[in-house]
C-alpha positions in Angstrom: -35.3 -7.6 57.1 -32.9 -9.6 58.0 -32.5 -11.8 54.0 -32.1 -8.1 52.7 -28.6 -7.6 54.6 -27.8 -11.4 53.6 -28.2 -10.7 50.1 -26.4 -7.4 50.7 -23.3 -8.7 52.1 -23.0 -11.2 49.2 -23.5 -8.8 46.9 -20.4 -6.3 48.5 -18.8 -9.8 48.6 -18.9 -10.1 45.1 -18.2 -6.5 44.1 -14.6 -7.3 45.9 -13.6 -9.9 44.2 -13.8 -8.6 41.2 -12.2 -5.5 42.0 -9.5 -8.2 43.0 -9.6 -10.1 40.4 -9.4 -6.7 37.8 -6.2 -5.6 39.6 -4.9 -9.2 39.8 -5.3 -8.8 35.8 -3.4 -5.7 35.8 -0.8 -6.6 38.1 0.1 -9.9 35.4 4.0 -8.7 33.5 3.2 -7.6 30.0 6.0 -8.6 27.8 8.4 -5.9 26.2 8.0 -4.7 22.6 10.9 -2.5 21.6 9.7 0.9 20.2 10.5 2.2 17.0 13.4 3.3 18.1 15.2 0.4 19.2 13.7 -1.3 16.0 15.0 0.6 13.4 18.3 1.7 15.6 18.9 -2.4 15.6 18.2 -3.1 12.3 21.1 0.8 11.4 23.4 -1.7 13.9 23.0 -4.7 13.0 23.5 -4.2 9.2 26.1 -1.2 9.7 24.2 1.2 7.9 25.5 4.3 7.1 24.2 8.3 5.7 24.3 6.1 2.4 21.8 4.2 2.8 19.1 7.3 2.9 20.3 8.2 -0.4 19.1 4.3 -1.7 15.8 4.2 -0.2 14.6 7.4 -2.7 14.7 3.6 -5.4 12.5 1.8 -3.1 12.3 -0.7 -6.4 15.8 -1.3 -6.4 15.6 -3.1 -3.5 13.1 -5.6 -4.9 15.0 -8.8 -6.2 11.9 -9.7 -8.8 11.2 -6.9 -10.2 7.8 -8.3 -11.5 5.2 -9.6 -9.7 4.0 -12.6 -11.8 7.7 -14.1 -11.4 7.9 -13.5 -8.3 8.6 -15.8 -5.1 6.3 -15.8 -2.0 8.7 -14.8 0.9 8.2 -15.3 4.4 9.5 -13.3 7.6 11.8 -15.4 9.9 12.0 -14.5 13.5 14.4 -11.7 14.3 15.6 -10.3 18.0 15.5 -7.1 18.6 17.5 -6.1 21.9 14.9 -3.9 23.4 17.5 -1.1 24.8 19.1 0.5 22.0 22.9 1.3 23.1 23.7 2.9 19.7 26.7 5.3 18.8 26.5 8.7 18.2 26.6 8.2 14.7 23.6 5.4 14.7 21.6 7.7 17.3 21.4 10.1 14.3 20.6 8.1 11.6 18.2 6.6 12.9 16.4 9.6 13.6 16.5 10.6 10.4 15.5 7.6 9.0 12.4 7.6 11.2 11.7 10.7 10.0 12.0 10.1 6.1 10.3 7.6 6.1 7.1 8.3 8.3 5.1 5.6 8.5 3.1 2.6 10.4 4.5 -0.4 8.6 8.5 0.9 9.6 6.7 -0.9 13.6 7.5 -4.2 11.6 9.8 -3.8 9.5 13.1 -6.3 9.8 16.2 -5.7 7.0 16.6 -2.8 5.4 15.1 -3.5 2.1 11.7 -3.7 5.0 12.9 -0.1 5.6 12.8 1.0 2.1 9.7 -0.6 0.9 7.6 0.3 3.9 6.7 3.8 2.6 5.8 2.5 -1.2 4.0 0.2 0.5 2.0 2.0 3.3 1.3 4.2 -0.1 -0.6 2.1 -2.2 -2.3 0.5 0.9 -2.8 1.9 4.4 -5.3 -0.7 5.9 -3.0 -3.6 5.9 -3.7 -6.0 9.0 -1.1 -6.6 11.6 -0.7 -10.9 10.7 0.2 -9.1 7.2 2.4 -7.0 8.4 4.1 -9.7 10.9 3.8 -12.9 8.4 5.2 -11.9 5.2 8.5 -9.7 3.5 7.3 -6.4 2.9 8.4 -7.2 -0.9 5.7 -9.9 -2.0 2.9 -7.3 0.4 4.2 -4.7 -2.0 4.1 -6.7 -5.1 0.7 -8.6 -4.1 -0.6 -5.1 -4.4 0.7 -4.3 -7.1 -0.8 -6.9 -9.0 -3.7 -6.6 -7.7 -4.3 -3.2 -9.8 -2.2 -5.0 -12.7 -5.3 -7.1 -12.8 -8.3 -4.4 -12.9 -5.8 -2.4 -15.4 -6.0 -5.3 -17.0 -9.5 -6.6 -16.7 -10.4 -2.7 -17.5 -8.3 -2.4 -20.9 -10.6 -5.5 -21.8 -7.6 -7.7 -23.4 -8.7 -10.3 -20.5 -11.9 -12.3 -19.4 -13.9 -14.7 -20.3 -11.8 -15.4 -23.8 -8.5 -16.1 -20.3 -11.0 -18.3 -19.1 -12.1 -20.5 -21.6 -8.1 -20.7 -22.4 -7.0 -21.5 -18.7 -10.3 -24.5 -18.8 -9.2 -25.8 -22.2 -5.9 -26.4 -20.5 -4.4 -23.9 -22.9 -1.1 -22.8 -23.1 -1.0 -19.3 -23.5 1.4 -17.3 -25.7 4.1 -15.5 -23.0 3.8 -12.2 -23.0 0.3 -11.3 -23.7 -2.1 -10.2 -21.8 -3.6 -13.3 -20.8 -0.1 -14.8 -20.0 0.5 -12.1 -17.6 -2.6 -12.2 -15.8 -2.5 -15.5 -15.5 0.8 -15.5 -13.9 0.0 -12.2 -11.3 -3.4 -14.6 -10.2 -0.9 -17.6 -9.5 1.5 -15.2 -7.6 -1.7 -13.8 -6.1 -3.3 -17.1 -5.1 0.3 -18.3 -3.8 -0.1 -15.4 -1.1 -3.3 -15.9 0.3 -2.7 -19.6 0.4 -0.1 -19.0 3.4 -2.0 -16.5 4.7 -4.8 -19.1 5.1 -3.0 -21.6 7.0 
């Protein structure tokens, strides 16, 4: 009987210790992260955006440095400090709300520049399942061009304009003519490979 009482007491003490540890974990300070409003408001203020920015967002392609993915450089994001508390003036406040309402997509939470605000929606439309790691690491221009490159490669392959012949030429180190479907396929695949190589580091 005494042994059973001791076992009960030990179990009770273990349970109390577990509850204490659990509460201590919850009390640990969590790092503060800016809200979506604070992020966009910080960009509006930092880049001195005006109402005309909303009109520019109608043509997101204008924000691309390189229109063709095969000639694009891979852009990684640089660290950015976003204020944790917004001190927006009335016009900035109204513009921030208008941008959030107009763009209205989850990738906005990872935008670090006006370009990324504008490119967030077309990127989300192309691939709504990108992971947090990619969105935090690569500029949206690179991610958008990567998604477009995947589509173009599939289209070229489905039309039969590339395939085994391209592999033979590449293995033989033959120079592909500029402007040919094979050359474009090679350039797109090189761009995609560069993105994937950086991602794996």
